[in-house]
C-alpha positions in Angstrom: -80.9 71.7 -45.5 -82.6 68.4 -44.1 -85.0 67.1 -46.8 -86.8 63.7 -47.5 -86.3 62.0 -50.7 -89.2 60.6 -52.4 -88.5 57.8 -55.3 -91.4 57.1 -57.4 -91.6 54.6 -60.2 -92.1 56.8 -63.1 -92.2 60.6 -63.9 -95.9 61.0 -64.1 -96.5 59.4 -60.7 -93.7 61.6 -59.5 -95.4 64.7 -60.6 -98.8 63.7 -59.0 -97.0 63.0 -55.6 -95.1 66.2 -55.9 -98.1 68.2 -56.6 -99.8 66.9 -53.5 -96.6 67.5 -51.3 -96.2 71.0 -52.8 -92.9 70.3 -54.5 -93.1 72.5 -57.5 -89.7 73.6 -58.1 -88.0 71.7 -61.2 -84.6 70.4 -61.2 -82.6 67.9 -63.1 -84.6 64.6 -62.7 -86.5 66.0 -59.8 -88.9 68.3 -58.2 -88.2 70.0 -54.8 -90.4 72.0 -52.2 -92.1 71.7 -48.8 -89.1 69.8 -47.4 -89.2 67.1 -50.1 -87.2 66.2 -53.0 -89.3 64.0 -55.5 -87.5 62.0 -58.2 -88.2 59.0 -60.2 -87.1 55.7 -61.7 -88.3 54.9 -65.4 -89.3 51.5 -64.8 -86.2 49.4 -64.2 -83.0 51.5 -63.7 -81.0 48.4 -62.4 -81.0 44.8 -63.6 -79.2 41.4 -63.1 -76.1 41.3 -65.1 -76.0 38.9 -68.1 -73.6 36.0 -68.2 -71.1 37.6 -70.5 -71.1 40.6 -68.1 -70.1 38.3 -65.2 -67.3 36.8 -67.3 -66.1 37.3 -70.8 -65.6 33.6 -71.6 -69.6 33.3 -71.2 -70.1 35.5 -74.6 -69.4 32.3 -76.4 -72.3 29.7 -75.9 -70.4 26.4 -74.8 -71.7 23.4 -73.5 -68.7 22.8 -71.1 -69.5 26.2 -69.4 -73.0 25.0 -68.3 -74.6 25.4 -65.8 -73.8 28.9 -65.1 -74.3 29.2 -61.4 -73.0 32.6 -59.8 -72.1 32.4 -56.2 -73.9 35.9 -56.0 -76.1 37.6 -58.5 -74.7 41.0 -59.5 -76.6 44.1 -60.7 -75.9 46.5 -63.4 -77.2 49.9 -64.4 -79.4 49.7 -67.7 -77.6 51.8 -70.3 -80.7 53.6 -71.7 -81.6 54.9 -68.2 -77.9 55.5 -66.9 -78.4 59.3 -66.8 -81.6 59.0 -64.4 -79.9 56.5 -62.3 -77.1 58.9 -61.7 -79.4 61.5 -60.5 -81.2 59.1 -58.1 -77.9 58.0 -56.8 -76.6 61.2 -56.2 -79.7 62.4 -54.4 -79.7 59.2 -52.3 -76.3 59.8 -50.9 -76.7 63.7 -50.7 -75.8 65.0 -47.3 -79.0 67.3 -47.6 -81.2 64.1 -47.6 -81.8 62.6 -44.2 -84.4 59.8 -45.2 -86.1 58.2 -48.1 -89.5 57.2 -49.0 -90.2 54.3 -51.5 -93.1 55.4 -53.6 -92.7 52.9 -56.4 -96.0 50.8 -57.3 -97.3 49.2 -54.2 -96.5 45.6 -55.4 -93.8 43.0 -55.9 -92.3 44.6 -58.9 -92.4 48.1 -57.6 -90.6 46.9 -54.4 -87.9 45.2 -56.6 -87.4 48.4 -58.6 -86.5 50.4 -55.6 -84.6 47.9 -53.8 -82.3 47.3 -56.8 -81.7 51.0 -57.1 -81.1 51.4 -53.4 -78.5 48.7 -53.5 -76.7 49.8 -56.5 -76.4 53.4 -55.2 -74.7 51.8 -52.1 -77.2 53.8 -49.8 -77.6 53.2 -46.1 -80.2 55.9 -45.2 -83.4 55.0 -43.4 -86.5 54.2 -45.7 -90.2 54.5 -45.3 -92.6 52.9 -47.5 -95.8 54.5 -49.1 -98.3 52.0 -49.8 -101.6 53.2 -51.6 -104.2 51.6 -53.6 -105.0 54.5 -55.8 -103.6 57.5 -57.2 -106.2 60.3 -56.0 -104.9 63.3 -54.0 -106.9 61.9 -51.1 -105.1 58.4 -51.1 -101.7 60.1 -51.6 -102.3 62.3 -48.5 -103.5 59.5 -46.5 -100.7 57.1 -47.5 -98.1 60.1 -46.5 -99.9 60.3 -43.2 -99.4 56.7 -42.5 -96.1 55.6 -43.9 -94.8 52.3 -42.9 -91.3 50.9 -42.2 -89.7 49.5 -45.3 -88.7 46.5 -43.4 -92.3 45.5 -43.2 -91.9 44.5 -46.9 -88.6 42.8 -46.8 -90.3 39.3 -47.4 -92.0 41.0 -50.4 -88.8 42.1 -51.8 -86.9 38.7 -51.1 -89.8 36.9 -52.9 -89.6 39.3 -55.9 -85.8 38.9 -55.9 -85.8 35.2 -55.9 -88.3 35.2 -58.7 -86.1 37.3 -60.7 -82.8 35.4 -60.0 -84.9 32.1 -60.5 -86.0 33.2 -63.9 -82.4 33.9 -64.9 -81.0 30.7 -63.6 -83.5 28.4 -65.1 -84.3 30.3 -68.4 -80.7 31.2 -69.3 -79.3 27.8 -68.6 -82.1 26.1 -70.3 -81.9 28.3 -73.5 -78.3 27.9 -73.7 -78.4 24.2 -73.2 -81.2 23.3 -75.6 -79.9 25.8 -78.1 -76.4 24.1 -78.1 -77.9 20.7 -78.2 -80.2 21.3 -81.1 -78.3 23.7 -83.2 -81.3 26.3 -83.3 -81.9 29.2 -81.1 -84.3 28.3 -78.5 -85.8 30.4 -75.8 -86.7 28.5 -72.7 -88.5 30.0 -69.8 -89.6 28.9 -66.4 -93.2 30.1 -67.1 -93.4 30.6 -70.8 -92.4 27.0 -71.7 -95.2 25.2 -69.7 -97.6 28.0 -71.1 -96.4 27.1 -74.7 -96.7 23.4 -73.9 -100.5 23.8 -73.0 -101.0 25.5 -76.4 -99.0 22.7 -78.2 -101.1 20.1 -76.5 -104.2 21.7 -77.4 -103.0 22.2 -81.1 -102.2 18.5 -81.3 -105.6 17.4 -79.9 -107.3 19.3 -82.5 -105.0 18.0 -85.2 -105.7 14.5 -84.2 -109.4 15.0 -83.8 -111.5 13.0 -86.2 -115.1 14.2 -86.4 -117.7 11.5 -86.0 -121.3 12.0 -87.5 -124.4 11.4 -85.3 -128.0 11.7 -85.4 -130.7 13.0 -82.8 -134.4 12.3 -82.8 -136.6 15.2 -81.5 -140.3 14.9 -80.8 -143.0 17.3 -80.7 -145.3 16.8 -77.6 -147.5 19.7 -78.4 -146.7 22.0 -75.6 -142.9 21.2 -75.6 -140.2 19.3 -77.3 -138.4 16.2 -76.4 -135.1 14.6 -77.4 -134.9 10.8 -77.6 -132.2 9.2 -75.4 -130.9 5.8 -74.3 -130.0 6.0 -70.6 -127.8 3.1 -70.6 -125.4 4.9 -72.8 -123.3 8.1 -71.7 -123.8 9.8 -75.0 -127.4 8.4 -75.2 -128.7 11.2 -77.3 -126.6 10.6 -80.2 -127.3 7.9 -82.7 -124.6 6.5 -84.7 -126.3 5.9 -88.1 -129.0 7.8 -89.9 -131.0 4.7 -90.7 -131.3 3.8 -87.1 -132.4 7.2 -86.2 -135.2 7.3 -89.0 -136.2 3.9 -87.6 -136.7 5.4 -84.2 -138.6 8.4 -85.7 -140.9 5.9 -87.6 -141.5 4.0 -84.6 -142.4 6.9 -82.2 -144.4 9.0 -84.7 -148.2 9.2 -83.5 -147.6 7.2 -80.3 -148.7 8.3 -77.1 -146.3 8.7 -74.3 -146.3 8.5 -70.5 -144.3 10.9 -68.0 -141.8 8.7 -66.2 -140.3 11.5 -64.3 -140.7 15.2 -63.4 -137.9 17.1 -61.4 -138.2 20.8 -60.8 -135.3 22.3 -58.7 -134.9 26.0 -57.9 -131.1 26.8 -58.3 -129.3 30.0 -57.1 -126.2 31.5 -58.7 -124.3 33.6 -56.3 -123.0 37.1 -57.1 -119.7 37.0 -58.7 -116.7 38.4 -56.9 -115.0 41.7 -57.7 -112.3 41.9 -60.5 -108.6 40.9 -59.8 -106.4 41.7 -62.8 -106.7 38.2 -64.3 -110.4 38.0 -64.2 -110.7 41.5 -65.8 -108.3 40.5 -68.5 -110.2 37.3 -69.4 -113.7 38.9 -69.4 -112.3 41.9 -71.4 -110.8 39.3 -73.8 -114.1 37.3 -74.3 -116.4 40.5 -74.2 -114.5 43.1 -75.9 -111.8 41.1 -77.8 -109.0 42.8 -75.9 -105.6 41.2 -75.5 -104.3 40.8 -72.0 -101.7 43.4 -72.4 -104.1 45.8 -74.1 -106.4 45.4 -70.9 -103.4 45.8 -68.6 -102.3 49.0 -70.4 -105.9 50.4 -70.3 -106.2 49.5 -66.5 -102.8 51.0 -65.8 -103.8 54.3 -67.5 -107.3 54.4 -65.5 -105.3 53.9 -62.3 -102.2 56.0 -63.0 -103.3 58.9 -65.3 -107.0 59.2 -64.7 -107.0 58.1 -61.1 -110.5 56.3 -61.5 -109.6 52.9 -60.1 -107.6 51.3 -57.4 -104.4 49.5 -58.3 -105.0 47.0 -61.0 -102.0 44.5 -60.6 -103.8 42.8 -57.9 -104.6 39.0 -57.3 -107.4 39.5 -54.9 -111.2 39.5 -55.6 -112.2 40.7 -52.2 -111.8 43.9 -49.9 -111.1 44.1 -46.2 -113.3 45.5 -43.6 -111.3 48.7 -43.6 -112.5 49.2 -47.3 -116.2 48.6 -46.5 -117.1 52.3 -45.8 -115.5 53.3 -49.2 -117.4 50.6 -51.2 -120.7 51.7 -49.4 -120.2 55.2 -50.3 -119.5 54.2 -54.1 -122.9 52.4 -53.8 -124.8 55.1 -52.2 -123.8 57.9 -54.1 -125.8 57.0 -57.0 -123.4 58.7 -59.4 -122.1 55.2 -60.5 -125.5 54.1 -61.5 -126.8 56.4 -64.2 -124.5 55.9 -67.2 -123.3 52.6 -66.3 -126.3 50.4 -65.3 -130.0 50.8 -66.2 -132.5 51.7 -63.6 -134.0 48.0 -63.7 -130.4 46.7 -63.3 -129.5 48.4 -60.0 -129.7 46.1 -57.0 -132.7 46.9 -54.9 -130.6 46.3 -51.7 -127.1 46.2 -52.3 -125.1 43.9 -50.1 -121.4 45.3 -49.9 -120.7 42.8 -47.0 -120.6 40.1 -49.6 -117.3 41.6 -51.1 -115.6 41.5 -47.7 -113.2 38.7 -46.8 -110.0 39.9 -45.1 -108.4 36.4 -45.2 -108.5 36.6 -48.8 -106.7 39.9 -49.3 -102.9 39.7 -49.7 -101.2 43.0 -50.7 -103.9 44.9 -52.5 -107.8 44.5 -52.7 -109.8 43.8 -55.5 -110.2 46.4 -58.3 -112.8 49.1 -57.5 -113.7 52.6 -58.9 -112.3 55.6 -57.0 -114.6 58.2 -55.4 -113.5 60.6 -58.2 -115.6 58.6 -60.8 -118.8 59.7 -62.2 -120.7 59.2 -65.4 -119.5 62.6 -66.8 -115.9 61.3 -66.6 -116.6 58.7 -69.3 -116.7 61.5 -71.9 -113.0 62.4 -71.3 -111.7 58.7 -71.7 -110.8 57.0 -74.9 -112.7 54.2 -76.1 -110.7 51.5 -74.5 -110.5 53.3 -71.1 -114.4 53.9 -71.3 -115.1 50.1 -72.0 -112.9 48.9 -69.2 -114.2 51.4 -66.8 -117.7 50.3 -67.5 -116.8 46.7 -66.9 -115.3 47.5 -63.6 -118.3 49.5 -62.5 -120.8 46.9 -63.5 -118.8 44.2 -61.9 -119.0 46.2 -58.7 -122.7 46.3 -58.7 -122.9 42.7 -59.7 -120.7 41.7 -56.7 -123.3 43.2 -54.2 -126.3 41.9 -56.1 -128.9 39.5 -55.2 -128.8 35.8 -56.2 -129.9 34.9 -59.6 -132.8 32.5 -59.0 -134.0 30.3 -61.8 -136.2 27.0 -61.9 -134.7 24.2 -63.8 -137.4 21.6 -64.8 -136.5 18.0 -66.2 -139.0 15.7 -67.8 -138.7 12.1 -68.9 -141.3 10.6 -70.9 -141.4 7.1 -72.6 -143.7 5.3 -75.1 -146.0 2.9 -73.8 -144.5 0.0 -75.9 -140.7 0.8 -75.0 -139.1 -0.1 -71.8 -135.6 0.8 -72.5 -135.6 4.3 -74.2 -137.1 7.6 -73.2 -137.5 11.1 -74.3 -135.9 14.0 -72.3 -136.8 17.5 -72.1 -135.5 20.4 -70.0 -136.5 23.9 -69.3 -134.8 26.8 -67.5 -137.1 29.6 -66.3 -135.8 32.8 -64.6 -137.6 33.5 -61.2 -135.5 36.6 -60.4 -132.7 38.1 -62.7 -130.7 39.2 -59.6 -127.1 40.3 -60.4 -127.5 39.3 -63.9 -129.7 42.3 -64.4 -126.9 44.6 -64.1 -125.7 43.9 -67.6 -128.8 43.7 -69.5 -131.3 45.6 -67.1 -133.5 42.3 -67.3 -131.2 39.4 -67.0 -130.0 37.2 -69.9 -131.9 34.4 -71.3 -130.1 31.0 -70.8 -128.0 29.8 -73.4 -128.4 26.1 -73.3 -128.9 23.9 -76.4 -130.9 21.6 -74.0 -133.7 24.1 -73.3 -134.0 25.3 -76.8 -136.8 24.5 -78.7 -136.1 23.0 -82.2 -139.2 24.8 -83.7 -137.9 28.2 -82.4 -137.9 30.0 -79.1 -137.2 28.2 -75.8 -138.7 25.1 -74.4 -141.3 25.9 -71.7 -142.7 22.6 -70.0 -146.1 22.9 -68.6 -146.2 23.2 -65.0 -149.4 20.5 -64.6 -147.1 17.6 -65.8 -147.2 14.8 -63.4 -145.3 11.4 -63.2 -147.6 8.7 -64.6 -149.4 11.1 -66.6 -150.1 10.5 -70.4 -149.0 13.0 -72.9 -151.0 13.3 -76.2 -149.4 11.3 -79.3 -146.3 12.4 -80.6 -146.7 14.8 -83.4 -144.0 16.1 -85.6 -140.8 14.1 -85.3 -137.4 15.3 -86.7 -134.1 13.8 -87.3 -131.1 16.2 -87.0 -127.6 15.4 -88.0 -124.8 16.7 -86.2 -120.9 16.1 -85.9 -118.6 15.7 -82.9 -116.5 18.7 -82.5 -112.9 19.0 -81.5 -111.6 20.9 -78.4 -111.7 24.7 -79.0 -108.6 26.5 -79.6 -107.2 28.6 -76.6 -108.3 32.3 -76.7 -106.6 34.8 -74.5 -109.3 34.5 -71.9 -109.3 30.7 -71.7 -105.4 30.6 -71.7 -105.4 33.1 -68.8 -107.7 30.8 -67.0 -105.6 27.8 -67.5 -102.6 29.8 -66.3 -104.2 31.2 -63.3 -105.7 27.6 -62.3 -102.7 25.5 -63.3 -102.9 23.8 -59.9 -105.8 21.7 -61.7 -103.2 20.0 -63.6 -101.2 19.0 -60.5 -101.9 15.5 -59.2 -100.0 15.7 -55.9 -102.6 16.4 -53.4 -100.6 18.2 -50.8 -99.1 20.4 -53.4 -102.5 21.0 -55.0 -103.9 21.9 -51.6 -101.2 24.4 -51.0 -101.6 26.0 -54.3 -105.2 26.3 -54.0 -104.9 28.0 -50.7 -106.5 31.3 -50.7 -104.1 32.9 -48.7 -100.9 31.9 -50.7 -102.3 33.2 -54.2 -100.0 30.7 -55.9 -102.5 28.4 -57.7 -101.2 29.5 -61.0 -98.1 29.8 -63.0 -96.8 33.2 -63.3 -98.4 36.5 -61.7 -101.5 38.6 -62.6 -99.0 41.3 -63.6 -96.9 38.9 -65.6 -99.1 36.6 -67.4 -100.0 39.2 -70.2 -96.2 39.7 -70.9 -95.6 35.9 -71.1 -98.3 35.5 -73.8 -96.8 38.7 -75.6 -93.3 37.1 -75.4 -94.6 34.1 -77.1 -96.3 35.8 -79.8 -93.2 38.1 -80.4 -91.0 35.0 -80.5 -93.1 33.3 -83.2 -93.8 30.5 -81.0 -97.6 31.4 -80.9 -99.7 33.3 -83.4 -103.1 35.1 -83.0 -105.8 34.2 -85.4 -108.7 36.5 -84.5 -109.2 36.0 -80.9 -107.6 32.4 -80.9 -103.9 31.7 -79.9 -102.4 28.8 -81.8 -98.8 27.2 -81.2 -96.8 27.6 -84.3 -94.5 24.8 -86.0 -91.6 26.4 -84.2 -93.6 26.4 -80.9 -94.0 22.6 -81.4 -90.5 21.9 -82.2 -89.5 23.8 -79.1 -91.7 21.7 -76.7 -90.6 18.5 -78.6 -86.9 19.1 -77.6 -87.1 20.5 -74.1 -86.8 17.9 -71.2 -90.4 17.2 -70.0 -89.8 18.5 -66.6 -89.1 22.1 -68.0 -92.4 22.1 -69.7 -94.5 20.5 -66.9 -96.8 22.6 -64.9 -95.9 20.6 -61.9 -92.3 21.9 -61.8 -93.6 25.6 -62.3 -96.3 25.1 -59.7 -93.7 23.9 -57.1 -91.6 26.8 -58.0 -94.7 29.4 -57.6 -95.3 27.8 -54.3 -91.8 28.4 -52.9 -91.7 31.9 -54.1 -95.1 32.4 -52.4 -93.7 30.9 -49.3 -90.9 33.4 -49.1 -93.4 36.2 -49.5 -95.4 35.0 -46.6 -92.6 34.3 -44.4 -93.0 30.5 -44.4 -89.5 29.8 -46.0 -86.1 31.8 -46.2 -85.0 33.1 -49.4 -81.6 31.1 -49.2 -83.4 27.9 -49.0 -85.6 28.5 -52.0 -82.6 29.7 -54.2 -80.9 26.5 -53.1 -83.7 24.7 -54.7 -83.5 26.7 -58.0 -79.8 26.3 -58.0 -80.4 22.4 -57.9 -82.9 22.7 -60.8 -80.4 24.7 -63.0 -77.7 22.1 -62.0 -79.7 19.5 -63.8 -80.4 21.3 -66.9 -77.3 20.3 -69.0 -77.8 16.6 -68.1 -81.5 17.1 -68.9 -80.7 18.3 -72.3 -78.2 15.6 -73.0 -80.8 12.9 -71.8 -83.5 14.1 -73.9 -81.4 13.4 -77.1 -83.4 10.2 -77.3 -84.1 8.2 -80.6 -87.3 10.0 -81.3 -85.9 13.5 -80.7 -82.7 12.9 -82.4 -84.6 11.6 -85.3 -86.9 14.6 -85.5 -84.2 17.1 -85.4 -81.3 15.5 -87.5 -81.4 12.2 -89.2 -85.0 11.9 -90.3 -84.8 15.4 -91.3 -81.9 14.7 -93.6 -83.8 12.0 -95.3 -87.0 13.9 -95.3 -85.5 17.1 -96.9 -82.9 15.9 -99.2 -79.3 16.7 -100.1 -77.5 19.9 -99.8 -77.2 21.5 -103.3 -73.7 23.0 -102.5 -72.0 19.9 -100.7 -74.2 17.1 -101.1 -74.6 16.6 -97.3 -78.1 16.1 -95.7 -80.5 19.1 -95.3 -82.1 19.8 -91.9 -84.7 22.2 -90.9 -83.8 24.5 -88.1 -86.3 27.1 -86.8 -87.5 29.2 -89.9 -84.8 27.9 -92.3 -83.5 24.8 -94.0 -79.8 24.4 -94.1 -76.8 22.0 -94.5 -76.5 19.6 -91.7 -72.8 20.4 -91.7 -73.4 24.0 -90.6 -72.3 25.2 -87.1 -73.5 28.6 -85.7 -72.2 30.5 -82.7 -73.2 33.6 -81.0 -71.0 36.7 -81.6 -70.0 39.5 -79.3 -72.8 41.7 -80.7 -75.3 39.0 -80.0 -75.9 37.8 -83.5 -75.5 34.2 -84.9 -72.8 33.5 -87.6 -72.0 30.4 -89.1 -68.6 29.2 -88.2 -68.2 25.8 -89.9 -69.9 23.8 -92.6 -70.6 24.6 -96.3 -73.0 27.6 -95.2 -75.9 26.7 -97.6 -79.3 27.9 -96.2 -82.8 28.5 -97.4 -85.1 30.9 -95.7 -88.7 30.0 -95.1 -89.7 33.6 -96.0 -89.0 34.8 -99.4 -90.2 38.2 -100.7 -93.1 38.2 -98.1 -94.0 34.7 -99.0 -93.8 31.8 -96.6 -92.4 28.6 -98.1 -94.3 25.5 -97.0 -92.8 22.3 -95.8 -94.4 20.6 -99.1 -92.8 23.3 -101.3 -89.3 22.9 -99.7 -89.4 19.2 -100.3 -90.2 19.8 -104.1 -87.5 22.5 -104.4 -84.9 20.4 -102.9 -85.9 17.5 -105.1 -84.8 19.8 -107.9 -88.1 21.1 -109.1 -89.0 24.5 -109.9 -92.3 25.8 -108.2 -94.5 28.5 -109.3 -96.1 30.5 -106.5 -98.4 33.4 -106.1 -98.3 36.3 -103.9 -94.7 37.4 -103.6 -94.2 41.1 -102.8 -91.5 43.3 -104.3 -89.5 45.9 -102.5 -91.9 48.7 -103.8 -94.8 46.8 -102.3 -96.1 45.4 -105.7 -97.5 41.9 -105.7 -96.3 39.3 -108.4 -96.3 35.6 -109.2 -93.0 33.6 -110.1 -91.3 30.3 -110.2 -88.5 29.8 -107.7 -85.7 27.3 -107.6 -82.8 26.0 -105.3 -79.6 28.2 -105.8 -76.5 26.6 -104.2 -75.2 30.2 -103.7 -78.2 32.2 -102.5 -80.3 29.4 -101.3 -83.3 30.3 -103.7 -83.5 32.2 -106.8 -86.6 33.5 -109.1 -86.8 31.5 -112.5 -88.4 34.0 -114.7 -87.8 32.1 -117.7 -90.6 29.6 -116.9 
């Protein structure tokens, strides 16, 4: 029997493909029929071997073994999915199978999943590629009618493999090097560490910020409001003292003013582009409060399970000319209007051509609804799916809508006896809501403190004001107190934007230009599909914590960035790496050349870790800690803080065969920062190590009951409750 093997990325996708192909007979890890055998991976079945799997001596973390630079990266079958791999391998090498179709997700990661399996199975049979942008039956049939040679995607695979091996080389060597140098387990990553560094930098900007009071003077000109300002100063509206502000108010009250300038300008805001994954995640975060991971999971369900959107893991915000007919049909049908957009919000003359740009599409197009969607389908969706689906449909309408037209008017007025200072007024009036009407049906009112009327409502400047004209005497004058504000903490939306546009932090003009190239799609750190996972890894590893919608670096996160060599947390290095990987994908550089670059980077890491043991770092992680925390209650040697515990500076730890850390030298005394559900602060730790007993509230017993108690240092157990107090 001569059959074709189809390898999907997961069972649910395999079932959809099998149904379309008429492969309905069930077997072990497969579906057969119609001349096809459909099987599946379960995500990654094969991965890169860990260092200890390459050589037993790497099981112990030792500085003398670094850097670890295998001549050739080796693959392994993942234990949890070994059974399914055996099924796929047997099928690939079966005499009954004449050829193979790669039907994993049409993207970088899907390509890597299949190629690793194909290599590990030792298969040599010809392979075609199924490349589809949606999971509808029509798209699957069209994809099988237009299969492409797998060799067409060799560059995509080489880029994916280089990325995987680069993360292994840089992340593994850096984590081991800095962990060994600083005596605390540190997780260093090619993408996650620069991302963490951005969060740490923002936290410290906020911590260092000292608010400064200021005052403003606002005058009532009858028809509109004006704010006093000094044009010679950059922050001329802010007056540093209340006395000075009130002196100005007294001076201007009841005085006539003369218009010194009127400027009215019509402004147009172009329709936004369609969603790529990162933009969808950003807006779902800011508008819905979704994490990036939650948005990705929801979008994946809408694509794979519901078949209502196109492939979500895209970094393009445009479609090609080939997709124009589909977009036009989506707009003309009318079924994507009612239930999604108000009648007033629908563009009168949609312009689908605005969404077309072939040069800016690499791989997959922007996210669009499929032809299977209508308002009735919303009833069958869960709450998250419904909200994300609505956002995608509305963005489709916005992207083809008219410009948002508004007139911004700025007026300057000066008192007749004042030649240096003026009053400034600004109004913003919508002429045509355009694409902004999609969301609200009438277009949003501008949120601009400069156009706000202090008396309530919005500033509306009379249209008959002319330069040189006299305004009636100033009426009510108010003095308002304000305070300078620190930088805002990152939210998931703003962090995703910072990761996507990391090229803004690069000063090298040539590199910046390359990163900003629309066809390279490499202006950021990480990829649209991995940025959410990077953030989640930082949260899971306790380096970052969520507070509402905000993301904050933890103390542990700060310590890690302090000890890591500056290059490894610099966006510039990661940006160069991303550009190199993008060059492989687009055939501009060979994979061996790029991997040589990553080997050189890994080669530097041990020396970088040693060189970074400068006076300030050493002080922070050892000697000063000893002076700061006190003496070990067991042996009298200095205590230091490492990660989430305080311990004797004589302690040495090593990683055991089962992957756990064990104390191999020193007296062994340690005190954990978390005791009975209560976190011990640095201040409390200092008091305890000074010999004090400290009473704290909010401990939690094993049965879940809350209680208050005093604790003290115990030389055997670290701490002990002192119920006698």
